[in-house]
N, C-alpha and C positions, 0 to 999 in steps of 0.2 A: 389241440385240445383232446382229440381222441387218444393220442399217445399217453397223455396224463391219465385218462380213464383206465387204460390198459395197465399202467404201472400201479395205480391204486388197487385195481382188482387183483393183481398178482399178490400184493402184499397182504391183502385182507382175505385171501382165499376164495374169491368170488368168481374165478375164471370159468367155472362150469356153466355159469349163466350167460356168458358172452354170446352174442349172435354171430352169424356166419361172417359178417363183414369184419367183426372184431378179431375173429380167428385168423382171417387173411392178414390183417394188420399185424398180428402177433408174429407171424412168420415173414413179414416183409423185411427186407434188408436195407442197409445203407446202400449208397451208389456202388460200393464194392461188394455188396452181397452179404455183409456181416449182419447177423440177426441179434435180437435180444439174447437169445440162448448162447450164441458165440461169446457175447460180452460177459454174461454171467459166469460162464465156464472159465473164461480167461481171468476173471477176478477171483476164481476159486471160491465162489459164493454158492455153497451147497444148498442153502435154503431157497435162494432165488431159482437155482436150476431146477429143484424139485417142483416148485410152484409153477414154473413155466412149462415143464413137462406135463404136469397134471392138467394144465390149461390147454394142452394140445400143441405145444411147440414142436417143430419138426426136428427130431434128433439126427436126421440125416442131412440137414441143410449144409450147403457148401457155398463158400463165398467165391468171388471171382478168381481167387488164386488156388481153388481146390481144397481149402482148409475147412475141415468140419469141426463141430464142437468136440467130438471124440478125440481128434488129433490134438486139440488144445488141452484137453483133460489129461492126455498121456504125457504132455510136456510137464504139466503140474504134478502128475503122479497121484492125484486124489482118487483113491480106489472107489470111494463111495459115489463120486460123480461118474466115474467110468462105468461102474456097474449100473447106475441109474440110466445112463445113456444107452448102454447095451440092452437093458430091459425094455427101453422105449423104442427099440428097433435099430439102433446104430449098428453098422456093419463092422465086425472086428477085423475085417480085411480091407477096410477103407484105405485108399491111398491118394496121395497128391497126384497132380498130372504127371509129375516126374517119376512116380512109382514109389514114393516113400510111404510105407504103410504106417499105421498107428503103432504097430508093434515095434517098428524101427525107432519111432519117436520116443517110445517108452524106454527102449533098450539103450539108446544113446544118452538118455538123461539119468540112467541108473535106477529107475523106479521098479524095484523087484516085484512089489505087490501088484503094480499096474501090469507088468509083464505077465504075471500069473493069471490075473483076471482076464486078459485078452486070450491067453492060450486056452484057458478053460472054456471060453466061448467059441473056440475054433479058429483062432488066428493062425495063418499059415506061417510056421516057424522058418521055412526056407524060401519065402518069397524074396525076389530080387527087385530092387528099384531099377527103373529103365535107363538111367543115365550111365551109371558105372557098374551095374550088375552086382551091387553090394547087398548083403543080407543083414538082418537084425544082429546076428552074432558078430559080424564084422564091425558093426557100429559100436556094439558093447565093448568089443576088444580094443578098438581104437581109442575109446573114451576111458578105458580102464575100469570096468565094472565087473569084477570077478564073480559076484553073487548072481548077477544077471546072466553072465556067461554060463554058470553052472545050471541055472534054471532052463535056459534055452537048450543046452546040450541034453539035459534030462528029458526034454520034450521032443527030442529028435533032430535038433539042429545039426546040419552037416558041417562037421569040423574041418573038412577038407575042401569045402566049396571055394571057388575062386571068383574074384571080380573080373570084369572084362580086361583089367590091366594085369591080371595074374596074381593078385594079392589074395592070400588066405587070411583068416582071422589072426593067426599067429604072426604073419608078416606085418599086418596092420599094427598089432600091439607092440611088436618089436620096434618098428619105425617110430612109433609115438612114445616109446619109453615107458610102457605100462607093465612094470615088472610083475605085480600080483596077477594081472590078466595073463601074462605069458606063462607064469607058473601054473595057473589053473588050466590053461589050454594044454600044456605039456602033460600035466597029470591026467587029463582026460583023453590023451591019445594023439594030440597034434604031433606032427613030425618035425623034429629038429632040422631035418634036411630039406624042408620046404624051401623052394627058391623061386624067384621070379623067372618066367620063361624067357628064353633068349629072344632078342629082338634085333633085327638088322639095323645097323647104324644108318642114320639119315632118315629114320622114321619121323613123322611129324612130332614136334616137341623137342627133338634133340638139337643141341647146339655144340660147337667145338668145346665150349666150356663145360657142358654138361652132357656127356655121352649117355646112352641108354643104361638103365639099371638092370637089364636082364641078367639072370644068373645069381643075383645077390640073395643071400639067405638071411635068416633072422639075425644071426650074429653080426654080419656085415652091415645090415640095415641099422642095428642098434649102435654099433661103434661109429658108423658114419654120421649118425645123428647126435653124437656125443652123449649117448646114454651108456656111460661106461660101467656103472654098477650092474645094469641089466646085461651088458655084453659079458662081464665077468661071470655073472650067474649062468649064462648060456655056456660059457667055457666049463663051468663046474658040472653042467649037465651033458658034456661031451662034444661041444662044438669044436671044430677044427681050427686051431689058431693060425694055421697056414693056408686056410681056404683062400683061393684066388680065382674065382670064376670069371672075373673081369680082367684078370691080368695083374692084380695088385692085392696085397694083403691088408689086414687091419693095421699092421705097423706102418705101412705106407700111408694109410688113410689118416692116421693121427696127425700127420704133418699138415695137411691142408684143412683138417677140421679145427686144429688149434689156431691156425693163422690163415684165414681164408683170403684176405685181401679183398679188393673190390673189382679187380679187372675181370672182364668177360661177362659172367652171369650177373654181377652186382648183388649177389645174394650174401647176406651177412652170415657169419659163422653160426651154426646151430646153437640154441640155448642149452640143450642137453638136460640131463636130470640125474638124480641119484647123489650118493655121497662118496663116490670114487673119483679122484682127479684123473686127468688124462695121463699124467706121469706115473701115477700108481697103476693105472691100467696097463701102461707099457711094461711096468715091472711084472704085473700079473701075466701078460702075454709071454714074457721071457721065461717066467717060472713054468708056464704050461708048454714050453717047447717051441715058441715062435722062432722062425729063422730070422735072426737079426740082420742078415745080409741078403735077404730075398731080393730078387731082381724083378722090376716091373717088366711085363711083357706086352702091355697094351696101354694106350694113353688113358690116364685116370681123369675124373671130373675135377680137375684142380685149377680151373680158370684158363684164361687165354695166355699162352706163353709160347715162345719159339724153342724152348728147351726140348730136346729129345728125351722123353722119360724112359725109353726102353733101356733096360740094364740098370736103371737107377735103384739104389738101395734106400732103405729108410733114412740112413744118415745123409745121403746126398739130397733127398727130398727135404729133410729138416734144414739142410744148408740153404736150399732154395728159398725158404721162407725166413731165413736168418734167425731160426729158432735155436739159439745157442744152448738153452736149457735142455731141450730135447737132444741136441747133438751130444752134450756132455753125458746125459743119462745113457744113451745108446752105447757110447764108448765104454762107460763104466760096466755095462752089462755084457760087453764083449764084441760089439760091432766093429767092423773094420772101417776106419775113417778115410781110407785111401782109395777105395774102389770107385772107378769112374762109371759113366754110362757107356752105351755102345759107341758113342762118338768120341770116347776117351776124354770127355769133359769131366774134370776132377771136381770133388766137393769144394775145393778152394775157389775154382773158377765160378762155380754155381753160386757159392756164397757171395762172391764179389758182384755178381749180377749177370753172368752169361745166361741168356735165355729170357731176360726181361723184355716184355713187350709194352708194358704200360708203366713207366717209371712214375712213382708217386701213388700208383694204384695197386701194383703188385705188393704182396706182403713183405714187411721188413723196412723199418725206418733206418735212416743213415747210421745212428748210433748202434742199432742192432746189427746191421750189416757189418760194421767195423768190428764188433765183438765176435761175430761168427767167423769173419775172415781171420782174425787173430787166433781163434781157436783152431781152425782148420790148418793154419800154418804151423802152429805149435804141435799139432798132431802128426806132422811129417809131410803134408802136401807140398809138392814142388811149386815154388812161386814162379818158375819160368817154364812151366809145362805149356804145351800148345796142343789143342785138340785137333781132330780131323777136319774141322771147319776153319782152321787157322785162327781160332779164338784163344786169347790168354785171359788171365785174371784182370789185366788192365783194360782189355776190351769190355769185360764185365762191369768194371767200375764206370766206364763211359756209358754203357747201356743203362745202368741203374741210376745214373746222376748222383754219384756219391764222391765228391772231390776229396773228402778226408780219407777215403779208402784208396784212391789213386795215390795220394801223398804217402800213405802208410806203405803201400806196395813198393813205391820207389825207395823209401827209407830202408826197407827190409831186403833190398837186393834184386828187385825186378829189373832185368837187363833190357835197356832200350833197344839193343840190336835185335832182341827177340820180339818184344811187344809192339815196337814201332814199325809194324809190317801190316800190310792189308790182309784181311781175312778173305775167305773164298768169295765174299760178296764185294770185295774191293775196298773195304773200310778199315782204316786205322782207328785206334782209340780217339785220336784228336778229331778225325772226320766224323766219327759217331757223335761226339759231344757237341760239335759245331752244327749238327743237324742232318738227319737222314730221314727218308720217307718211311713212315710207320702207318700203314693203312692209308687213310686219306690225308694224313697230316705230316708235316715236316717237324720233327721234334728235336729241339736243341736244348743245351743247358750251359749257360755262360760260365757259372762257377766251376763246373767240371772242366770245361775247355780251358779256362784260365789256369787251373791247377796243372793240367797236362802240359800246357805251353811253358809254365814255370819249370816243370821238371825237365823238359827238353832244353830250355835255355840255360839252366844251371849246369848242364853237362855239355854245353857247346853244340847242341843240336837244334839251333834256331831254324834251320831249313829242314823241318821234319817232313816226312812223307805225308802227302795229303790223300 
């Protein structure tokens, strides 16, 4: 009943006459500490907020989660409510228990006038939240609010500040594909050469499928997230198309971004942004002087695989994912389709499946693999080549579980005397297809085993090496 009296009093403007017990009730919260003022602000009800404040509502009230009315007002961006709360004593530097200030809340939602109102009242423009050490500028950059970025910088925001993970505002904007934000930051003096600090492999959070990101700059963060229009913009501003701080270039990167597969990290391919396709981005890279035959010098974040990436070219990596469209384009642009990795594993072997760890999960369907194998062979790859691990293209077909590829290789002249030999692990293609230990599982594929047996039997090799 008393709550009803309070509400009636609010709306008829009689709160000034409430006794002390009613004032206490006005600021009493729900079990989680949410007050009437919280609810009015959350509804963006300016009239009720004004009435509650006139009646003595506590503008600094905080619920169980550390959320104040001012924080909610900053999410809504209602400047009139923000100013009313500040006038009533709300702290412009209020923060949640994790350190997220009200300025950060306003910045990430893009409310320019709200940001200005807080700054005028003394909000700390360079405050960092306690969990990741991020600033309001970083939040505005990541969410893509160039006008907020400009206001924050004009008010003294440190454009070179770094989070605990080493990200600057520019790196956040590039990773998240915020082209207008990137342009604003660069125009304001952000460094195109900003990069994530080097980090020792094996640090918490790293996996074989996802090595650390240390050394990556805005350009590689953008291209690795499929923000190709933004990456092309950065090239126009002077980014190095051959930058390889992690041991691989943007051209290599395109292969696993276009076709991620699900082996290893189980992360889907990035959604990306912009109006530039991945293949047009490759053309842009070539036009800007990218080395079409650049060699990988360090394992990239391309999923779980037994393939040795060292020495791998963009063409070889495209073959790994059976990306025949990318393979064709690279050759059209001048890439050498015959260059192997440092194990002398050829693009044909890789296209067929050498290096496959998780058949069915690694990128490349059987029809795609067959198309990539046909292309690699047509471009001059030796069908009977053997790499330093004793692997052949037929071994690859067995690893990949692609019987149609095994049959195609046989039809095109793959010599049994060469491929029907054990590799360095002691496995022939038939043995691989019949089942070998992969991790904790024994993986076999009856259709591929049947295809290889058929090939052997039609040539009088019924007693194949096991």
